[in-house]
C-alpha positions in Angstrom: 110.5 129.7 106.9 108.5 132.9 107.5 110.6 135.9 108.6 109.0 138.1 111.2 112.2 140.0 112.1 110.7 143.2 110.6 108.4 143.4 113.6 110.2 144.8 116.7 107.9 142.9 119.0 109.6 139.7 118.1 112.8 140.9 119.7 111.1 140.8 123.1 108.9 137.8 122.4 110.9 135.7 119.8 108.7 133.5 117.6 109.6 129.8 118.0 107.1 129.1 115.2 107.1 132.1 112.9 104.8 130.4 110.5 102.0 130.4 113.1 99.8 133.3 114.2 101.6 135.2 117.0 99.2 136.1 119.9 100.3 138.6 122.5 97.8 138.6 125.3 96.7 137.7 128.9 93.8 135.6 130.1 91.5 138.6 130.7 88.0 139.0 129.3 89.4 140.9 126.2 92.4 138.6 125.9 90.6 135.3 125.9 88.2 136.4 123.1 91.1 135.8 120.7 92.5 132.6 122.3 89.0 131.1 122.4 88.4 132.0 118.7 91.8 130.5 117.7 90.9 127.3 119.6 87.5 127.1 118.1 88.9 127.6 114.6 91.8 125.2 115.1 94.2 127.7 113.7 97.9 127.1 114.6 99.2 129.9 116.9 101.9 130.7 119.4 100.9 132.6 122.6 103.1 135.1 124.3 102.2 136.5 127.8 102.2 140.2 128.1 102.8 140.7 131.8 101.1 143.8 133.3 102.9 143.5 136.6 106.2 144.3 134.7 104.5 146.8 132.4 105.2 144.7 129.3 102.4 146.5 127.6 104.3 149.8 127.8 107.5 148.4 126.3 108.7 149.9 123.0 108.4 146.4 121.5 104.8 146.0 122.4 103.9 149.6 121.5 105.4 148.9 118.0 102.5 146.5 117.5 99.8 148.3 119.5 100.4 152.0 120.2 97.3 151.9 122.4 99.2 149.5 124.8 96.3 147.1 125.3 96.1 143.4 124.8 95.3 141.4 122.7 97.3 141.9 119.5 98.4 139.4 116.8 100.6 139.0 113.9 99.3 136.7 111.2 102.3 135.6 109.0 99.8 134.6 106.3 97.7 137.7 106.1 95.9 139.1 103.0 97.9 138.5 99.9 100.2 136.2 101.8 101.8 139.1 103.6 102.2 139.3 107.4 99.4 141.3 109.0 99.7 143.0 112.4 96.4 143.7 114.1 95.1 145.0 117.5 91.7 145.5 119.0 89.9 142.3 120.0 86.8 143.0 118.0 88.8 143.6 114.8 90.8 140.5 115.4 87.7 138.4 115.9 86.2 139.7 112.6 89.5 139.1 110.8 89.8 135.5 112.0 86.2 134.8 111.2 86.6 136.2 107.7 89.9 134.4 107.2 88.3 131.0 107.9 84.8 131.5 106.8 83.6 130.4 110.3 82.1 132.0 113.4 80.2 134.5 111.3 77.0 133.5 109.5 77.3 133.5 105.7 73.9 135.0 105.2 74.5 138.8 105.0 71.5 139.8 107.2 72.5 137.3 110.0 76.1 138.3 109.7 75.2 141.9 110.5 73.1 140.8 113.4 76.2 139.0 114.8 78.3 142.1 114.3 75.7 144.3 116.1 76.0 142.1 119.2 79.8 142.2 118.9 79.6 146.0 118.9 77.1 145.8 121.8 79.9 144.1 123.8 82.6 146.4 122.6 80.7 149.6 123.3 78.5 148.6 126.3 79.3 145.4 128.2 83.1 145.7 128.2 83.3 149.3 129.3 80.5 149.1 131.8 81.4 145.8 133.4 85.0 146.9 133.5 84.2 150.1 135.4 81.9 148.1 137.8 84.8 145.8 138.5 87.1 148.7 139.2 84.7 150.3 141.7 83.6 147.0 143.3 86.8 145.0 143.5 89.8 147.2 142.9 91.0 150.7 144.0 87.6 152.3 143.4 86.1 150.3 146.3 87.9 152.7 148.7 86.2 155.8 147.2 83.7 157.1 149.8 81.3 158.4 147.1 79.3 155.4 146.1 77.6 157.1 143.2 80.0 155.8 140.6 79.6 152.2 141.8 75.8 152.7 141.8 75.9 154.1 138.3 77.9 151.2 136.8 75.9 148.6 138.7 72.6 150.0 137.4 73.9 150.2 133.8 75.4 146.7 134.0 72.1 145.3 135.3 70.3 147.1 132.4 72.7 145.5 129.9 72.1 142.1 131.4 68.4 142.7 131.0 68.9 143.4 127.3 70.8 140.2 126.9 68.3 138.2 128.9 65.3 139.4 126.8 67.1 138.8 123.6 68.2 135.3 124.5 64.7 133.9 125.2 64.1 131.0 122.9 67.6 131.2 121.4 70.6 128.9 121.7 73.1 131.8 121.1 73.0 135.5 120.5 72.2 134.9 116.8 69.8 132.0 117.1 71.3 128.6 116.4 74.6 130.2 115.1 77.4 130.2 117.7 79.5 133.2 116.6 82.2 135.7 117.5 79.4 137.7 119.2 79.1 135.0 121.9 82.9 134.7 122.1 83.0 138.5 122.8 80.1 138.7 125.3 80.3 135.7 127.6 83.9 136.0 128.9 82.8 139.4 130.3 79.7 137.9 131.9 81.8 135.2 133.4 84.2 137.8 134.7 81.4 139.9 136.2 80.0 137.2 138.4 83.3 135.3 138.9 86.4 137.4 139.2 84.7 140.6 140.0 82.3 138.9 142.4 79.5 141.3 141.4 76.7 138.7 140.9 74.8 139.8 144.0 75.4 143.5 143.3 73.7 143.3 139.9 71.1 140.6 140.8 72.4 138.1 138.4 69.8 135.5 139.5 67.3 137.7 137.7 68.8 136.8 134.4 68.2 133.1 133.9 68.6 133.2 130.1 72.0 134.8 130.4 73.1 132.2 133.0 71.8 129.4 130.7 73.8 130.5 127.7 76.9 131.3 129.9 76.9 127.7 131.1 76.6 126.4 127.5 79.5 128.6 126.5 81.7 127.5 129.4 81.0 123.8 128.5 82.7 124.1 125.2 86.1 122.4 125.2 87.7 125.2 123.0 86.4 127.8 125.5 87.8 125.9 128.4 91.2 125.8 126.7 91.1 129.4 125.6 90.3 130.7 129.0 93.7 129.7 130.3 95.8 131.1 127.4 98.5 132.5 127.7 99.4 130.4 130.8 
């Protein structure tokens, strides 16, 4: 049996199945990227809930795996060379899982880099901008009298949706017919923007029919439906 005792995080979240990928996460837009990918790939894994309400992410055990105290993070007991691999940052994890299985990233080098560029578009643009919009629209930021920050993030979020909408015309997914980790990265954030954040009217989401079309196709996938609820 695989021994993960060298990883302090397993003292707080013991591995019932140490031979499986250990996922430490929450069902947030960043967290579900990895659970959806794992479900799509059919990789055996064990999910552990990192509860923000009790500051699990600040515990020494979690920080031993991710010093940046963010979810998600994983330990793959069967990493490169058969050695356990700890990994954080959702984008890095998605690339790793795709490379490990040879799936969810196109084999053609040019198309692969196109998928990676849209993954980076999410990491550098959609995630930070939609997240800030959510803060100023739904959470503590809504009480700030100065509405310029909200306006700034709403305008930028709308611009990013326009980029997506234009690109998706005539395409099934972000990279043509190839469903990839780029879609898995982008569309949980779009879902969160119009759902949990309730910012659809604020950004004029009805003006982006191509984004809505692909979002619905994404949400119809059984692996996506499962991954959106993990960890429970």
